[in-house]
C-alpha positions as CSV (number, residue, x, y, z in Angstrom):
1,M,63.5,69.9,79.3
2,A,65.1,73.3,79.4
3,T,65.7,74.8,82.8
4,V,63.9,78.1,83.3
5,S,65.7,80.6,85.6
6,A,65.4,84.2,86.6
7,N,66.1,86.8,83.9
8,P,68.7,89.5,84.8
9,V,67.2,92.2,82.6
10,P,66.1,95.2,84.7
11,F,62.4,95.0,85.7
12,E,62.1,91.4,84.4
13,E,61.6,89.9,87.8
14,P,60.1,90.9,91.2
15,P,62.7,91.9,93.7
16,Y,62.6,88.6,95.7
17,L,63.5,86.7,92.5
18,R,66.5,89.0,91.8
19,G,68.1,87.8,95.0
20,L,67.0,90.7,97.2
21,P,65.9,89.9,100.7
22,S,62.2,89.6,101.5
23,P,60.4,89.0,104.8
24,I,57.3,87.7,103.0
25,Y,58.3,84.5,101.3
26,T,59.0,81.3,103.1
27,E,60.9,78.3,101.8
28,S,57.6,76.7,100.8
29,H,56.8,79.7,98.6
30,R,60.3,79.7,97.0
31,R,60.2,75.9,96.3
32,F,56.8,76.2,94.8
33,Q,57.9,79.2,92.6
34,K,60.7,77.2,91.1
35,A,58.6,74.1,90.4
36,C,55.7,76.2,89.2
37,R,57.9,78.2,86.8
38,Q,59.2,75.0,85.2
39,F,55.8,73.4,84.9
40,V,54.0,76.4,83.5
41,W,56.8,77.0,81.0
42,D,56.9,73.5,79.8
43,N,53.2,73.0,79.5
44,L,51.8,76.5,78.5
45,L,54.2,79.4,78.1
46,V,56.6,77.8,75.6
47,N,53.7,77.9,73.1
48,A,51.8,80.9,74.5
49,M,52.2,83.1,71.4
50,E,51.2,80.2,69.1
51,Y,48.0,79.7,71.2
52,E,47.3,83.4,71.2
53,K,47.4,83.6,67.4
54,A,45.3,80.5,67.1
55,G,42.8,81.9,69.6
56,Q,42.6,78.8,71.8
57,V,44.6,76.8,74.3
58,P,44.4,73.2,73.2
59,D,42.2,70.8,75.3
60,H,45.3,68.7,76.1
61,V,46.9,71.6,77.9
62,F,43.8,72.1,80.1
63,Q,43.9,68.3,80.9
64,K,47.6,68.4,81.6
65,F,47.1,71.1,84.2
66,C,44.1,69.3,85.6
67,D,46.0,66.0,85.9
68,N,48.8,67.7,87.8
69,N,46.5,69.6,90.2
70,M,47.7,72.8,88.6
71,L,44.2,74.3,88.1
72,V,43.5,74.0,91.9
73,P,45.6,77.2,92.6
74,N,42.9,79.2,91.0
75,L,40.6,78.6,93.9
76,P,40.5,81.0,96.8
77,A,42.8,80.3,99.8
78,P,42.3,78.5,102.1
79,L,41.4,75.7,99.7
80,P,38.4,73.4,100.1
81,V,40.7,70.7,101.6
82,N,38.0,68.1,102.4
83,W,36.6,68.2,98.8
84,L,40.1,68.1,97.3
85,K,41.1,65.1,99.3
86,R,37.9,63.3,98.3
87,M,39.1,63.7,94.8
88,N,42.6,62.3,95.7
89,I,44.1,65.8,95.4
90,Y,46.6,66.1,98.2
91,D,49.3,68.5,97.0
92,I,50.2,71.1,94.4
93,L,53.7,70.5,93.2
94,G,54.7,69.4,96.7
95,V,52.7,72.0,98.6
96,K,50.1,70.2,100.8
97,V,46.6,71.5,100.0
98,E,46.1,72.3,103.7
99,D,49.3,74.5,103.7
100,W,48.3,76.5,100.6
101,D,48.0,80.3,101.2
102,Y,47.4,83.4,99.1
103,L,51.2,84.0,98.6
104,H,51.3,80.7,96.8
105,T,48.3,81.9,94.8
106,G,50.1,85.1,93.9
107,I,53.2,83.2,92.8
108,Y,51.0,81.0,90.6
109,M,49.2,83.9,89.0
110,D,52.5,85.8,88.5
111,E,54.1,82.8,86.8
112,L,51.1,82.1,84.5
113,A,51.5,85.6,83.0
114,R,55.3,85.4,82.3
115,S,54.8,85.1,78.6
116,G,53.1,88.5,78.6
117,V,50.1,87.3,76.7
118,S,47.0,86.1,78.4
119,S,47.1,82.5,77.4
120,A,46.0,81.4,80.8
121,A,42.6,83.0,80.0
122,G,41.9,79.9,78.0
123,I,42.0,77.4,80.9
124,N,41.7,79.2,84.3
125,P,38.5,81.4,84.6
126,G,36.1,78.5,85.4
127,W,38.2,77.4,88.3
128,C,39.0,81.0,89.4
129,Y,35.5,82.6,89.2
130,G,32.9,79.9,88.4
131,L,33.8,77.2,90.9
132,P,34.2,79.1,94.2
133,P,30.5,80.0,94.7
134,I,29.6,76.4,94.4
135,F,31.8,75.1,97.2
136,K,31.5,78.2,99.3
137,F,27.8,78.7,99.2
138,G,26.2,75.7,97.5
139,S,24.1,73.1,99.4
140,P,25.7,69.7,100.1
141,Q,23.4,68.3,97.4
142,L,24.5,70.8,94.9
143,Q,28.1,70.2,95.7
144,E,27.7,66.5,95.3
145,K,26.0,67.0,92.0
146,F,28.7,69.2,90.4
147,L,32.0,69.3,92.2
148,P,33.3,65.8,91.5
149,D,33.4,66.3,87.8
150,L,34.4,70.0,87.9
151,L,37.3,69.4,90.3
152,T,38.6,66.6,88.1
153,G,38.2,68.5,84.9
154,K,35.6,66.1,83.4
155,T,33.4,69.1,83.0
156,R,34.1,72.9,82.7
157,C,32.3,76.0,84.0
158,C,32.4,79.7,83.7
159,I,31.0,82.7,85.5
160,A,28.1,84.5,83.7
161,I,27.2,87.9,85.2
162,T,27.6,90.5,82.5
163,E,24.8,91.4,80.1
164,P,24.5,93.7,77.1
165,G,22.9,96.3,79.3
166,A,24.5,95.5,82.7
167,G,28.2,95.0,83.3
168,S,29.7,96.7,86.3
169,D,26.2,97.7,87.3
170,V,25.4,94.3,88.6
171,A,22.2,95.4,90.4
172,N,20.5,96.0,87.0
173,I,20.8,92.5,85.6
174,T,17.6,91.6,83.7
175,T,18.0,87.9,82.9
176,T,15.0,86.3,84.7
177,A,14.5,83.0,86.5
178,T,10.9,82.3,87.1
179,K,9.6,79.2,88.9
180,S,7.6,76.7,86.8
181,A,4.0,76.0,87.8
182,D,5.0,72.8,89.6
183,G,7.8,74.6,91.5
184,K,10.4,72.1,90.3
185,H,12.3,74.3,87.8
186,Y,13.4,77.8,87.1
187,I,12.6,79.0,83.6
188,I,15.5,81.3,82.5
189,N,15.2,84.0,79.8
190,G,17.8,86.6,78.9
191,E,21.2,87.2,77.5
192,K,24.8,87.1,78.8
193,K,27.6,88.8,77.0
194,W,31.4,88.9,77.2
195,I,31.5,85.6,79.1
196,T,35.1,84.3,79.3
197,N,35.4,80.6,78.4
198,G,31.6,80.3,77.9
199,I,32.0,78.6,74.5
200,W,33.8,75.7,76.1
201,S,31.8,75.4,79.3
202,D,29.4,72.8,80.3
203,Y,27.9,75.0,83.0
204,A,27.7,78.6,84.1
205,T,27.6,80.0,87.6
206,M,25.0,82.6,86.5
207,A,23.5,85.7,88.1
208,V,19.7,85.9,87.4
209,R,16.8,87.9,88.6
210,T,14.4,85.9,90.8
211,G,12.7,88.9,92.4
212,D,12.0,92.6,92.2
213,P,14.3,95.1,90.5
214,G,17.5,96.0,92.3
215,A,20.2,94.1,94.2
216,A,17.7,92.3,96.5
217,G,16.1,90.5,93.6
218,L,19.3,88.8,92.4
219,S,20.1,85.1,92.8
220,V,22.9,82.8,91.6
221,M,22.5,79.3,90.1
222,V,24.3,76.7,88.1
223,V,22.9,76.7,84.5
224,P,23.8,74.0,81.9
225,L,25.2,75.4,78.7
226,K,26.8,73.2,76.0
227,G,24.1,71.4,74.0
228,Y,21.4,72.3,76.5
229,P,17.8,73.0,75.2
230,G,17.2,76.8,74.9
231,V,20.8,77.8,75.2
232,N,22.5,79.3,72.1
233,M,26.2,80.4,72.3
234,R,28.4,82.2,69.8
235,R,32.0,83.3,70.2
236,L,32.8,87.1,70.1
237,S,35.8,88.6,68.5
238,V,37.6,90.9,70.9
239,A,40.8,93.0,70.7
240,G,42.9,91.1,73.2
241,Q,42.8,88.0,75.4
242,K,42.4,86.0,72.2
243,T,42.5,82.6,74.0
244,G,39.7,83.6,76.4
245,G,36.8,82.3,74.3
246,T,34.6,85.4,75.0
247,T,31.0,84.3,74.4
248,Y,27.5,85.7,73.8
249,I,24.9,83.5,75.5
250,E,21.2,83.6,74.7
251,L,18.8,81.8,77.1
252,D,15.3,81.1,75.8
253,D,13.0,79.3,78.3
254,V,15.9,77.3,79.7
255,K,14.7,74.8,82.3
256,V,16.9,74.5,85.3
257,P,16.1,72.4,88.4
258,V,15.5,74.5,91.5
259,E,18.2,72.4,93.3
260,N,20.7,74.3,91.1
261,L,20.2,77.5,93.2
262,I,23.4,78.5,95.0
263,G,22.5,79.7,98.5
264,R,19.0,81.2,98.8
265,E,16.9,83.4,96.6
266,G,17.9,87.1,96.9
267,E,21.4,86.4,98.2
268,G,22.9,86.8,94.7
269,M,24.4,90.3,95.2
270,R,26.3,89.2,98.3
271,L,27.6,86.1,96.6
272,I,28.7,88.0,93.5
273,M,30.5,90.8,95.5
274,T,32.3,88.3,97.6
275,N,33.4,86.4,94.5
276,F,34.7,89.6,92.9
277,N,37.3,90.1,95.6
278,H,39.2,86.9,94.6
279,E,38.7,87.7,90.9
280,R,40.1,91.2,91.2
281,L,43.1,90.2,93.3
282,T,44.1,87.4,90.8
283,I,43.6,89.7,87.8
284,A,45.8,92.4,89.5
285,V,48.7,90.0,90.0
286,G,48.6,88.7,86.4
287,V,48.2,92.2,85.0
288,T,51.2,93.4,87.0
289,R,53.4,90.7,85.5
290,Q,52.2,91.6,82.0
291,A,53.4,95.1,82.7
292,R,56.7,93.7,83.9
293,V,57.1,91.7,80.7
294,A,56.3,94.8,78.5
295,L,58.7,97.1,80.3
296,A,61.6,94.5,80.5
297,S,61.2,93.9,76.7
298,A,61.4,97.6,76.1
299,F,64.5,97.9,78.4
300,S,66.2,95.0,76.6
301,Y,65.4,96.5,73.1
302,C,66.7,100.0,74.1
303,L,70.1,98.5,75.1
304,K,70.7,97.3,71.5
305,R,68.6,99.5,69.2
306,E,70.6,102.4,67.7
307,A,69.2,105.8,66.6
308,F,71.0,109.1,66.0
309,G,74.4,107.5,66.4
310,K,73.9,105.8,69.8
311,T,71.7,103.3,71.5
312,L,68.2,104.3,72.6
313,M,69.4,103.7,76.2
314,D,71.9,106.5,75.8
315,Q,69.1,109.0,75.1
316,P,68.0,110.8,78.3
317,V,64.4,111.0,77.2
318,V,64.3,107.2,76.8
319,R,65.7,106.6,80.3
320,H,63.2,109.1,81.7
321,R,60.3,107.2,80.1
322,L,61.6,103.9,81.4
323,A,62.1,105.3,84.9
324,K,58.6,106.7,85.1
325,A,57.0,103.4,84.1
326,G,59.4,101.4,86.3
327,A,58.5,103.4,89.3
328,E,54.8,102.7,88.7
329,L,55.6,99.0,88.2
330,E,57.6,98.4,91.3
331,T,55.2,100.4,93.4
332,M,52.3,98.3,92.1
333,W,54.2,95.0,92.9
334,A,54.8,96.2,96.5
335,F,51.1,96.9,96.8
336,M,50.3,93.4,95.5
337,E,52.7,91.7,97.9
338,Q,51.2,93.7,100.8
339,L,47.7,92.6,99.9
340,L,48.6,88.9,99.4
341,Y,50.4,88.9,102.8
342,Q,47.4,90.5,104.5
343,M,45.1,87.9,102.9
344,C,47.4,85.2,104.5
345,H,47.0,86.6,108.0
346,L,43.4,87.9,108.2
347,S,40.3,85.8,108.7
348,K,37.9,85.5,105.8
349,E,35.5,87.9,107.5
350,D,38.1,90.5,108.3
351,A,39.6,90.3,104.8
352,D,36.2,90.8,103.2
353,R,35.5,93.8,105.5
354,E,38.9,95.5,105.4
355,L,40.3,94.6,102.0
356,G,37.3,94.6,99.6
357,G,37.7,98.3,98.7
358,V,41.5,98.1,98.7
359,T,41.4,95.1,96.3
360,A,39.1,97.0,93.9
361,M,41.6,99.8,94.0
362,A,44.5,97.5,93.4
363,K,42.8,95.9,90.3
364,A,42.1,99.3,88.9
365,K,45.6,100.6,89.6
366,A,47.2,97.4,88.1
367,A,45.4,98.0,84.9
368,M,46.6,101.6,84.8
369,V,50.2,100.4,85.4
370,L,49.8,97.9,82.6
371,N,48.6,100.7,80.3
372,E,51.6,102.9,81.2
373,C,54.2,100.1,80.8
374,A,52.7,98.7,77.6
375,Q,52.3,102.1,76.0
376,C,55.9,102.9,77.0
377,A,57.1,99.7,75.4
378,V,55.2,100.2,72.1
379,L,56.5,103.8,71.8
380,L,60.1,102.8,72.4
381,F,59.8,99.9,69.9
382,G,58.5,102.4,67.4
383,G,57.1,100.8,64.2
384,A,58.1,97.4,65.4
385,G,55.7,97.9,68.4
386,F,52.9,98.6,66.0
387,T,53.4,95.3,64.1
388,Q,51.8,91.9,64.8
389,S,55.0,90.1,63.9
390,G,58.7,90.3,64.3
391,Q,60.6,91.7,67.4
392,G,57.8,93.9,68.5
393,E,54.9,91.4,68.3
394,L,54.9,90.7,72.0
395,V,54.5,94.3,73.2
396,E,51.9,94.9,70.5
397,A,49.9,91.9,71.8
398,I,50.3,93.1,75.4
399,Y,49.0,96.6,74.5
400,R,45.9,95.0,72.9
401,D,45.3,93.3,76.3
402,V,45.1,96.6,78.2
403,P,41.3,97.1,77.8
404,G,40.8,93.5,79.0
405,A,42.5,94.5,82.2
406,R,40.7,97.9,82.6
407,I,37.1,96.7,82.0
408,P,36.4,93.0,83.1
409,G,36.0,92.3,86.8
410,G,34.6,95.8,87.3
411,S,35.5,98.7,85.0
412,E,38.2,101.1,86.2
413,D,36.1,104.1,87.2
414,V,33.5,102.0,88.9
415,L,36.2,100.2,91.0
416,L,37.9,103.5,91.9
417,D,34.6,104.8,93.2
418,L,33.7,101.6,94.9
419,S,37.1,101.6,96.7
420,V,36.5,105.0,98.2
421,R,32.9,104.2,99.1
422,Q,34.1,101.1,101.0
423,L,36.8,103.2,102.8
424,V,34.2,105.7,103.8
425,K,31.9,102.9,105.1
426,L,34.8,101.5,107.2
427,Y,35.6,104.9,108.5
428,K,32.0,105.6,109.6
429,A,31.8,102.2,111.3
430,Q,35.0,102.8,113.2
431,E,34.0,106.3,114.1
432,K,30.7,105.0,115.5
433,Q,32.6,102.4,117.5
434,L,35.0,104.9,118.9
435,G,32.1,107.2,119.9
436,Q,30.4,104.3,121.7
437,Q,33.6,103.4,123.5
438,S,34.2,107.0,124.7
439,K,30.8,106.9,126.5
440,I,31.8,103.9,128.5
């Protein structure tokens, strides 16, 4: 087993891993980072490009992560400790599940993306996006029905919200769930598109319409997928995130027990929006690391590649391009550390209220930074960066992932607008509160 250590190439590592002081990370975080880096390298990243080209992470990798509790970090912090201990899950590489916080989560997401390609998309999304609504909002009976097998990896799930005509515009979802005459089942009809991991999932945490048009008519329920009557799935070919198993799902009179409803009818929009905060935060961390890999690869290449009688690094225009992208990258990482730290020290209610809009902004900005760094890398690699083999194949693959960062989880323009609307909402609430206090 090769020891994996920090890389000295500029921009390769976050400041705290370059030996620079940080007030944010505790000894627990640093110990976990070292153990996590080794585990993820040995069991995923060493073959990441091979998996990317094959378009699938092998099942044995998913199982290896599951057996070592290394899919648990995908869940929002604080973790569902009681449920995990029921499943004999007590720690994650030495970190007790009750001590886990969002900085541990950030380290995990950062390490998963160190290959530069999105191989983790082949194993993580169900845990990260599909599972949380079940243990956060599901009834005790629903949790007993699904969590034992999902938390131990015996079954897999995904999140299914997007449709051909409704992506970021969640309120316009048209997939219907109508109660049967005897009231014992929902009959689901509709389509879901661009569903990550859908093709390998036994269940989907699915957004459906149980009521009138608009947000108030939405609900969320657990819908069986693989081999279930009325469900037809086919894999979609997409530009990047090749291991993600992007899937088109058709639902034709799919019969689902009413007990599979998560929460209550009409609560779907609230559940979905709450779930998006965690999704967007984790995406932003991984995307920022991908940007780091792209820029560091370009930096290393420019130190050795010669043109016009000197190395690319000796060309002022090249240094200027690297500096512009590097400034964006390090600013983005400071933003991410700030958000993660705040998530560790705010209550769930305060974080949802104060950070929802900021998290949407961070996800959008992280994708912009990835675009800047990946584009910079491809341009500096030249023809090699346009080739899906050889020394530029990594930056070429990262550049193909850019749309997968800018669109899923809420497309860029929608999130930027959402972030400002949330900030205005906060401002008005605080202004009203100040006005009331001034009258006392």
